[in-house]
VEXSENU-846381 format. One record per residue (C-alpha): residue number from 1; x, y, z. Coordinates in nm, 2 decimals. Layout:
VEXSENU-846381
   num        x        y        z
   NUM        X        Y        Z
...
END
This chain:
VEXSENU-846381
   num        x        y        z
     1     1.59     2.03    -2.34
     2     1.57     2.03    -2.72
     3     1.45     2.31    -2.96
     4     1.27     2.19    -3.27
     5     1.49     2.22    -3.58
     6     1.18     2.27    -3.81
     7     0.81     2.29    -3.76
     8     0.58     2.09    -3.99
     9     0.26     2.09    -3.79
    10     0.12     2.18    -3.45
    11     0.22     1.91    -3.20
    12    -0.08     1.71    -3.07
    13    -0.19     1.82    -2.73
    14    -0.42     1.53    -2.66
    15    -0.19     1.24    -2.72
    16    -0.26     0.96    -2.47
    17     0.01     0.93    -2.21
    18     0.14     0.58    -2.17
    19     0.32     0.51    -1.84
    20     0.49     0.18    -1.90
    21     0.61     0.16    -1.55
    22     0.27     0.15    -1.40
    23     0.05    -0.16    -1.35
    24    -0.24    -0.19    -1.59
    25    -0.49    -0.21    -1.31
    26    -0.50    -0.26    -0.93
    27    -0.75    -0.46    -0.73
    28    -0.98    -0.30    -0.49
    29    -0.78    -0.47    -0.21
    30    -0.46    -0.29    -0.33
    31    -0.64     0.04    -0.36
    32    -0.78     0.00    -0.01
    33    -0.44    -0.08     0.13
    34    -0.27     0.21    -0.04
    35    -0.53     0.45     0.09
    36    -0.50     0.32     0.44
    37    -0.12     0.34     0.43
    38    -0.14     0.69     0.27
    39    -0.34     0.82     0.57
    40    -0.08     0.70     0.81
    41     0.23     0.77     0.60
    42     0.25     1.12     0.75
    43     0.43     0.97     1.04
    44     0.29     0.67     1.22
    45     0.35     0.40     0.95
    46     0.70     0.54     0.88
    47     0.77     0.54     1.25
    48     0.64     0.18     1.29
    49     0.87     0.06     1.01
    50     1.16     0.12     1.24
    51     1.01    -0.07     1.54
    52     1.02    -0.45     1.51
    53     0.71    -0.64     1.62
    54     0.69    -0.76     1.97
    55     0.79    -1.13     2.01
    56     0.50    -1.37     2.02
    57     0.64    -1.52     2.33
    58     0.54    -1.22     2.53
    59     0.17    -1.28     2.46
    60    -0.02    -1.43     2.75
    61    -0.17    -1.72     2.56
    62    -0.45    -1.81     2.80
    63    -0.51    -2.18     2.83
    64    -0.86    -2.32     2.76
    65    -1.03    -2.60     2.94
    66    -0.90    -2.84     2.68
    67    -0.54    -2.73     2.77
    68    -0.49    -2.56     2.43
    69    -0.40    -2.20     2.40
    70    -0.66    -1.95     2.28
    71    -0.59    -1.91     1.91
    72    -0.66    -1.54     1.91
    73    -0.32    -1.47     2.07
    74    -0.14    -1.63     1.77
    75    -0.36    -1.44     1.53
    76    -0.27    -1.11     1.70
    77     0.10    -1.18     1.66
    78     0.05    -1.29     1.30
    79    -0.12    -0.96     1.22
    80     0.13    -0.76     1.42
    81     0.42    -0.90     1.22
    82     0.24    -0.86     0.89
    83     0.14    -0.50     0.96
    84     0.50    -0.42     1.06
    85     0.63    -0.57     0.74
    86     0.38    -0.37     0.54
    87     0.47    -0.05     0.72
    88     0.84    -0.12     0.64
    89     0.76    -0.18     0.27
    90     0.56     0.15     0.25
    91     0.84     0.33     0.41
    92     1.09     0.19     0.16
    93     0.86     0.28    -0.13
    94     0.83     0.64     0.01
    95     1.21     0.66     0.04
    96     1.26     0.56    -0.32
    97     0.99     0.80    -0.44
    98     1.18     1.07    -0.26
    99     1.50     0.99    -0.45
   100     1.32     1.01    -0.78
   101     1.16     1.34    -0.69
   102     1.49     1.49    -0.57
   103     1.66     1.39    -0.89
   104     1.38     1.55    -1.10
   105     1.26     1.23    -1.25
   106     0.94     1.22    -1.05
   107     0.70     0.93    -1.04
   108     0.61     0.95    -1.41
   109     0.93     0.95    -1.61
   110     0.93     1.21    -1.89
   111     1.13     1.41    -2.14
   112     1.07     1.76    -2.25
   113     1.11     1.91    -2.60
   114     1.05     2.28    -2.68
   115     0.83     2.39    -2.96
   116     0.79     2.76    -3.03
   117     0.90     2.84    -2.68
   118     0.66     2.60    -2.52
   119     0.77     2.28    -2.34
   120     0.62     1.96    -2.48
   121     0.62     1.66    -2.24
   122     0.64     1.30    -2.35
   123     0.62     1.00    -2.13
   124     0.67     0.73    -2.39
   125     0.86     0.66    -2.71
   126     0.53     0.63    -2.89
   127     0.43     0.98    -2.77
   128     0.77     1.12    -2.89
   129     0.71     0.98    -3.24
   130     0.36     1.13    -3.24
   131     0.52     1.48    -3.22
   132     0.59     1.50    -3.59
   133     0.65     1.87    -3.57
   134     1.00     1.79    -3.44
   135     1.28     1.69    -3.66
   136     1.42     1.33    -3.66
   137     1.73     1.46    -3.48
   138     1.53     1.62    -3.20
   139     1.32     1.31    -3.16
   140     1.62     1.08    -3.16
   141     1.77     1.29    -2.88
   142     1.45     1.27    -2.69
   143     1.43     0.89    -2.73
   144     1.78     0.86    -2.59
   145     1.70     1.09    -2.30
   146     1.39     0.89    -2.22
   147     1.58     0.56    -2.23
   148     1.82     0.70    -1.97
   149     1.54     0.84    -1.75
   150     1.35     0.51    -1.76
   151     1.66     0.31    -1.68
   152     1.73     0.53    -1.38
   153     1.37     0.51    -1.27
   154     1.37     0.13    -1.28
   155     1.71     0.12    -1.10
   156     1.57     0.33    -0.81
   157     1.21     0.22    -0.79
   158     1.23    -0.14    -0.90
   159     0.93    -0.35    -0.82
   160     0.87    -0.20    -0.47
   161     0.51    -0.10    -0.55
   162     0.41    -0.45    -0.63
   163     0.62    -0.59    -0.34
   164     0.45    -0.35    -0.10
   165     0.11    -0.45    -0.24
   166     0.18    -0.82    -0.19
   167     0.29    -0.76     0.16
   168    -0.02    -0.55     0.22
   169    -0.24    -0.83     0.09
   170    -0.09    -1.06     0.36
   171    -0.16    -0.80     0.62
   172    -0.52    -0.76     0.51
   173    -0.57    -1.13     0.52
   174    -0.42    -1.15     0.87
   175    -0.66    -0.87     0.98
   176    -0.96    -1.05     0.84
   177    -0.86    -1.37     1.01
   178    -0.82    -1.18     1.33
   179    -1.15    -1.00     1.33
   180    -1.35    -1.31     1.22
   181    -1.21    -1.55     1.48
   182    -1.41    -1.53     1.81
   183    -1.17    -1.53     2.11
   184    -1.21    -1.84     2.32
   185    -1.13    -1.69     2.65
   186    -1.19    -1.37     2.85
   187    -0.81    -1.30     2.84
   188    -0.82    -1.35     2.47
   189    -1.11    -1.11     2.42
   190    -0.94    -0.85     2.64
   191    -0.62    -0.90     2.44
   192    -0.80    -0.86     2.11
   193    -0.98    -0.54     2.21
   194    -0.66    -0.39     2.36
   195    -0.46    -0.47     2.05
   196    -0.71    -0.33     1.81
   197    -0.76    -0.01     2.01
   198    -0.40     0.06     2.11
   199    -0.16    -0.11     1.87
   200    -0.33    -0.12     1.52
   201    -0.25     0.19     1.32
   202    -0.55     0.38     1.17
   203    -0.80     0.10     1.24
   204    -1.09     0.32     1.14
   205    -0.95     0.33     0.78
   206    -0.90    -0.04     0.77
   207    -1.24    -0.15     0.89
   208    -1.51    -0.07     0.64
   209    -1.88    -0.14     0.72
   210    -1.86    -0.51     0.64
   211    -1.54    -0.57     0.84
   212    -1.68    -0.37     1.13
   213    -1.99    -0.60     1.13
   214    -1.77    -0.91     1.11
   215    -1.58    -0.79     1.42
   216    -1.90    -0.71     1.61
   217    -2.04    -1.06     1.53
   218    -1.71    -1.22     1.63
   219    -1.71    -1.04     1.97
   220    -2.08    -1.12     2.02
   221    -2.02    -1.49     1.94
   222    -1.73    -1.50     2.18
   223    -1.93    -1.35     2.47
   224    -2.22    -1.60     2.41
   225    -1.97    -1.89     2.40
   226    -1.80    -1.77     2.72
   227    -2.13    -1.71     2.90
   228    -2.41    -1.93     2.74
   229    -2.67    -1.81     2.98
   230    -2.67    -1.47     2.81
   231    -2.82    -1.63     2.50
   232    -3.14    -1.71     2.69
   233    -3.19    -1.42     2.92
   234    -2.97    -1.14     2.80
   235    -2.65    -1.02     2.95
   236    -2.64    -0.89     3.30
END
């Protein structure tokens, strides 16, 4: 921590903080995914990250009249694998964040200078330069310290946030494919409902109103296709 050698003016207290390590903006999909992962990060997601997905070969891919397998089984396994990879990425991001916190760097790298007994925090070189109350010597020292801090931050954190977001996008696409594809067999419908209710982590946080409606329509279409008579007289 550096003490100012001379004071020329009161340091600005409303200087805009620039976090160069953060992305300029995130899409609503990324925000949705991070929120869903955050809800589960207390234990379930991190636990799942250590459990590999079940092999697709174990899925009872029910044969259709055409002799082809119900595609819903492959979609279940695709989502299972994508969700596991996302859970693993979230766990890795959490691990790296823990290292930064333990080292005192935190998630927003900074340096601290002292002015009249008060700590003044800077998150960027531009912000350090804006503190013209500090001498050139003090600011030069702060610049060097920030370079070291940013280098360590990048060494530990890397691009894991974007990597996790990209993997999360794949998982979200897989979920959308899963809930919008009507099962083509009773076995497939049963497998879908069992998977969603028992295996998918925090499904309630992943299905917004639109996705819930998609799922309901998909199940409805599957039931009508499997039992066309229901369309005319209602289900018995």
